[in-house]
Structures are given as C-alpha cells and as structure tokens.
C-alpha positions in Angstrom: 21.6 13.2 -10.7 20.7 16.6 -11.9 23.4 19.1 -12.9 22.8 22.7 -12.0 25.3 25.3 -13.3 25.2 28.6 -11.3 22.9 30.0 -8.7 20.8 31.6 -11.4 19.6 28.2 -12.5 18.3 27.2 -9.1 14.6 26.4 -9.1 12.2 26.2 -6.1 12.5 22.4 -6.1 16.3 22.7 -5.6 15.9 24.5 -2.3 15.6 22.9 1.1 18.3 20.4 0.5 20.9 18.6 2.7 24.2 20.0 1.4 27.9 19.1 1.2 30.6 21.4 -0.1 34.1 20.7 -1.4 36.4 20.2 -4.4 35.8 16.5 -4.5 38.8 16.1 -6.7 39.2 12.4 -7.4 36.1 11.3 -5.5 38.3 9.2 -3.3 37.4 7.0 -0.3 37.1 10.1 2.0 34.7 11.8 -0.5 32.7 8.6 -0.8 32.3 8.3 3.0 31.0 11.9 3.0 28.6 11.2 0.1 27.2 8.2 2.0 26.6 10.4 5.1 25.0 13.0 2.9 22.5 10.5 1.5 21.7 9.2 5.0 21.0 12.7 6.3 18.9 13.6 3.2 16.7 10.6 3.9 16.4 11.5 7.6 15.3 15.0 6.6 13.1 13.6 3.8 14.6 15.9 1.2 17.2 15.7 -1.6 21.0 15.5 -1.3 23.0 18.3 -3.0 26.7 18.5 -3.7 28.3 21.9 -4.2 31.6 22.3 -6.0 33.5 24.8 -8.0 35.1 25.4 -11.4 38.0 26.2 -11.5 39.0 24.7 -8.2 39.8 27.5 -5.7 43.5 26.6 -5.5 43.7 26.7 -9.3 42.1 30.1 -9.3 44.6 31.5 -6.7 47.6 29.9 -8.3 46.6 31.5 -11.6 46.2 34.9 -9.9 49.6 34.6 -8.4 51.3 33.3 -11.6 52.0 29.9 -10.0 51.9 26.5 -11.7 49.2 24.3 -10.4 49.8 20.9 -8.9 47.6 19.1 -11.4 44.1 18.0 -10.7 43.0 14.4 -10.6 39.9 14.8 -12.7 38.2 17.5 -14.8 34.6 18.5 -14.3 33.2 16.2 -17.0 35.0 13.2 -15.4 33.7 14.2 -11.9 30.1 14.3 -13.2 30.6 10.9 -15.0 32.0 9.3 -11.8 29.2 10.7 -9.7 26.6 9.4 -12.1 28.1 5.9 -11.9 28.2 5.7 -8.1 25.7 3.4 -6.3 22.4 4.8 -5.3 23.5 5.1 -1.7 26.3 7.5 -2.7 25.1 9.5 -5.7 23.7 12.9 -4.8 20.3 14.0 -6.3 21.8 17.3 -7.4 25.2 18.6 -8.3 25.5 22.4 -8.1 28.5 23.8 -9.9 29.6 27.4 -9.2 32.1 29.4 -11.2 34.9 30.3 -8.8 35.5 33.9 -9.6 36.8 37.1 -7.9 33.4 37.6 -6.4 33.5 34.2 -4.6 37.1 34.6 -3.7 36.4 37.9 -2.0 33.2 36.8 -0.3 33.4 36.7 3.5 32.4 33.6 5.4 29.3 35.3 6.8 28.2 36.4 3.3 28.8 32.9 1.9 26.6 31.5 4.6 23.8 34.1 4.2 23.8 34.4 0.4 24.4 30.8 -0.7 23.5 28.5 2.2 20.5 30.4 3.6 19.1 32.7 0.9 19.8 30.7 -2.3 19.6 27.1 -1.1 17.7 27.3 2.2 19.5 24.3 3.4 18.1 22.0 6.1 21.4 20.4 7.0 25.1 20.6 6.1 27.5 17.7 6.0 31.1 18.6 5.7 34.6 17.2 6.3 36.2 18.3 9.6 38.9 20.2 7.7 36.5 22.3 5.6 37.4 26.0 5.3 35.7 28.7 3.3 35.3 32.4 2.8 37.8 35.2 2.1 41.2 34.2 3.5 39.8 30.8 4.5 38.3 32.5 7.6 35.3 30.2 7.8 35.6 26.9 9.7 33.5 24.4 11.5 33.0 26.6 14.6 31.6 29.5 12.5 29.3 27.1 10.8 28.0 25.7 14.1 27.1 29.2 15.2 25.4 29.9 11.9 23.5 26.6 12.2 22.0 27.7 15.5 21.2 31.2 14.1 19.6 30.0 10.9 18.1 26.7 12.0 19.9 24.1 10.0 21.7 21.0 11.3 25.4 20.4 10.8 27.5 17.3 10.9 31.2 17.0 10.3 33.0 13.8 9.3 36.5 13.0 10.4 39.1 12.4 7.7 39.3 8.8 6.3 42.5 7.0 7.2 44.3 4.3 5.2 47.5 2.6 6.5 47.6 5.2 9.3 47.6 8.1 6.8 44.9 10.6 6.0 43.3 10.0 2.6 43.4 13.2 0.5 43.5 14.4 -3.1 47.0 15.9 -2.4 48.3 12.5 -1.2 46.9 10.8 -4.3 48.4 13.3 -6.6 51.8 12.9 -4.9 51.5 9.1 -5.2 50.8 9.4 -8.9 53.7 11.8 -9.4 56.0 9.3 -7.6 54.7 6.4 -9.8 53.0 4.7 -6.8 49.9 3.8 -8.8 48.8 1.0 -6.4 48.9 3.4 -3.4 46.8 5.9 -5.4 44.3 3.2 -6.4 44.0 2.2 -2.7 43.0 5.7 -1.7 40.7 6.2 -4.7 39.0 2.8 -4.3 39.6 2.2 -8.0 42.4 2.5 -10.5 43.3 6.1 -11.5 41.8 6.9 -14.9 41.6 9.7 -17.4 38.5 10.1 -19.7 38.0 12.0 -22.9 36.9 11.9 -26.5 39.1 10.2 -29.1 40.2 12.8 -31.7 42.1 12.7 -34.9 45.8 13.0 -34.3 48.9 13.2 -36.5 48.3 9.5 -37.5 52.1 9.1 -37.2 51.7 5.9 -35.1 50.2 4.1 -38.1 53.4 4.7 -40.1 55.5 2.8 -37.5 53.0 0.0 -36.9 51.4 1.3 -33.6 48.2 3.1 -34.3 46.9 5.1 -31.4 43.7 6.6 -30.1 44.5 10.3 -29.3 42.8 11.8 -26.3 43.3 15.5 -25.6 43.5 16.4 -21.9 40.9 18.8 -20.8 43.1 20.0 -17.9 46.1 22.3 -17.5 48.4 19.7 -16.0 48.4 16.0 -15.2 50.0 14.2 -12.2 51.2 11.5 -14.7 53.9 11.6 -17.3 55.4 8.7 -19.3 54.5 5.3 -20.7 52.0 3.0 -18.9 50.2 -0.3 -19.2 46.5 0.5 -19.2 43.1 -0.7 -20.1 40.7 1.3 -22.2 37.0 1.3 -21.3 34.3 2.3 -23.8 30.5 1.9 -23.9 31.0 -1.3 -26.0 34.2 -2.7 -24.4 34.8 -3.1 -20.7 38.6 -3.4 -20.5 40.7 -3.4 -23.6 44.4 -4.1 -22.8 46.6 -1.3 -24.1 49.7 0.8 -23.7 49.6 4.5 -23.3 52.0 7.5 -23.6 51.1 10.6 -21.7 53.2 13.6 -22.6 54.3 16.1 -25.2 56.0 13.6 -27.6 59.4 15.2 -27.8 60.7 12.8 -30.5 58.3 14.4 -33.0 58.7 18.0 -31.5 55.3 17.9 -29.9 54.2 20.8 -27.8 50.7 19.8 -26.7 50.4 17.2 -23.9 48.3 14.3 -25.1 47.3 10.9 -24.0 48.0 8.4 -26.8 46.7 4.8 -26.4 47.7 1.8 -28.5 45.1 -0.9 -28.0 46.5 -4.4 -28.5 44.9 -6.6 -31.3 42.1 -4.1 -31.9 40.8 -3.0 -35.3 37.6 -1.0 -34.5 36.9 2.6 -35.1 37.2 4.7 -31.9 37.1 8.2 -33.4 34.6 10.4 -31.6 34.0 7.9 -28.8 34.1 8.8 -25.2 36.6 6.5 -23.5 38.2 6.1 -20.1 41.8 4.9 -19.7 42.7 3.2 -16.4 46.4 3.3 -15.5 47.9 0.1 -14.0 51.7 0.2 -14.2 54.4 2.7 -15.0 56.8 1.4 -17.7 59.2 4.3 -18.1 59.4 8.1 -18.4 58.9 9.9 -21.6 62.2 10.6 -23.5 63.3 11.9 -26.9 64.7 9.4 -29.4 67.1 10.1 -32.1 64.9 8.7 -34.9 61.4 7.2 -35.5 63.2 3.8 -35.9 64.6 4.1 -32.5 61.2 5.1 -31.1 59.6 2.1 -32.9 62.1 -0.3 -31.4 61.4 1.1 -27.9 57.7 0.9 -28.4 57.9 -2.8 -29.3 59.9 -3.4 -26.1 57.3 -1.3 -24.1 54.4 -3.3 -25.6 56.0 -6.6 -24.5 56.4 -5.2 -21.0 52.8 -4.0 -20.9 51.5 -7.3 -22.0 53.5 -9.0 -19.3 52.2 -6.6 -16.7 48.6 -7.0 -17.9 49.1 -10.8 -18.0 48.3 -11.1 -21.7 49.1 -14.5 -23.1 50.9 -14.0 -26.4 50.9 -17.6 -27.4 
C-alpha cells in the first residue's frame, strides 16, 4: 500500500482509480466489508483501489472550531496505516490518500468536492461508499447527488448497506461507546479483533521500578481515548507475539500526573523495549483509575491488580 499525503503529491499513475471515502476510524467489520467491495470493483475495472481519508477527522475539526471536547477516536493515523498494511490482500487498498481537513475542505460544496477531487484530481472510474456517506459543506452531499454526478461524469457508483451485528448497526460511535462502558468484548466483536493502542515506548519517570513494577511508557498520539483505568492486556512487538501484561491508561493522579499515558507492566519480562514500536491489546477492565494516599498503598493495589490480570489472562503462577 502506498501512502499519498495531499493532492499535490498525486502522480499520473495515481489517477483513474476506484475510490472509497470515509473516516475509517477503527477499521471495523463495516469498513472491512467496504474494503473488500472496493478491491473487487478495482479488479473489475482493471485498475487500483484507493482509500481517501482525512486528518484531523471532520468531526474533530468541527468540535475544535466550536470549542467542544471530542468523543475520542479509536485509532490515530499511524495506527490506521499500520492496520491497513496488515490486512489480507483481498482487503488492503493499493493506495491511501490522506487529506488535511482544513477550512478550505470544510467550506467546499458537494459539487466542488466532486469536480475538484473526484473528477479533476483523481479521475475516478468508480466510487464505492457506505449508504450513510455525507460530504460537502453542511453535509449537503449524499448518495443521490453522487448518482447524478456519476451519470454526468461517467463513473460507476456502488453503495454498501451498513453491517449489522446482533441486530445493531456496526459503527465507530457504537464501538467507542462500548469501550467507554467497559464492554470490551462487544467492541472486539464489532472490530473483528481486540481493541488495541499502538505507539513507541519512551522513557518515563521510572517510578514503577522503585515499587517493583517497571513499566513500558507509551505516549498517546491522540487528544482523548475512550478507555481509562487498569486493564489486563497483551503487548505485541516485532519479536514477541503476545506478552501478557497489565496496563494503566490515565493521568496517574497518585503522582500528580497531568499527561495521559499508557503504562504497561509486562509479566516476567526483562528485555529492553525502549524505542520499540508496540501494540497493546485490551482484554479485560480491572478497575478505574484512582488516587492513592501513598506509593505503598499504590504498590499494594498493583499487586492485587496483577493477580487479577493473571487470572483473567489464564496465566499459571505455579
């Protein structure tokens, strides 16, 4: 998969694609169904499959403009690219076009979006979208406008109904809500995998070592997270598939922390993880984050949490 940042980086070989557009936050089962259809139509048209998305996500941009707090995205752009690259050949697009969502895009009419981006810049042969796709200033553009444009400009258009799981529509919003409500299994069902956060292990305060629980510290490259608290997890690295661990995701109130971090204590591990890119898969919620009166009290609670995590992860301590 080739990453293209901005229309100015488009080359002649990028044009004439079959295109799909969206936020693709989480790359859940609905997105995967859309990607499968995208690949099939690209093969039919004997051309390449292109995915178009935005940074920041449109709702994040508008929330910021209005001074509102965001709902928390499921994945940052780097995670999205990584997951796309790991998809099977029948799902992974040939090209991922990432556009900066700015005032110019926010104010662009549906007609101008079609003309300037779909027709002039990309010269699409076909468009594959979800049936709830909206675009353009004020979300004025919909499937009917796109069907009219398809006739006018000579490209094909296919819409895919929403995916349904347990009689409910699969969506990024529902997954975020499930995570916020500690329904990790429900979120995993809609994602088709356990929810995970990825990042680079950085040097932290090294305070965990002083109380017997060294941690790998991962700074979150996102404004908010749908998760908060202590979890049983597995850490995945290039060298290790699933290291059993316990994680705290929060601001660390006991030590007067201000920055939200993901801190992971890997059980029975002595290797060096600094600078490594890792992914942390969340399996069970243990408790919410709380402030303890002392480091000793925190240490005692962590020991209890570790025992709980090992039981949840079915680790034999004998």
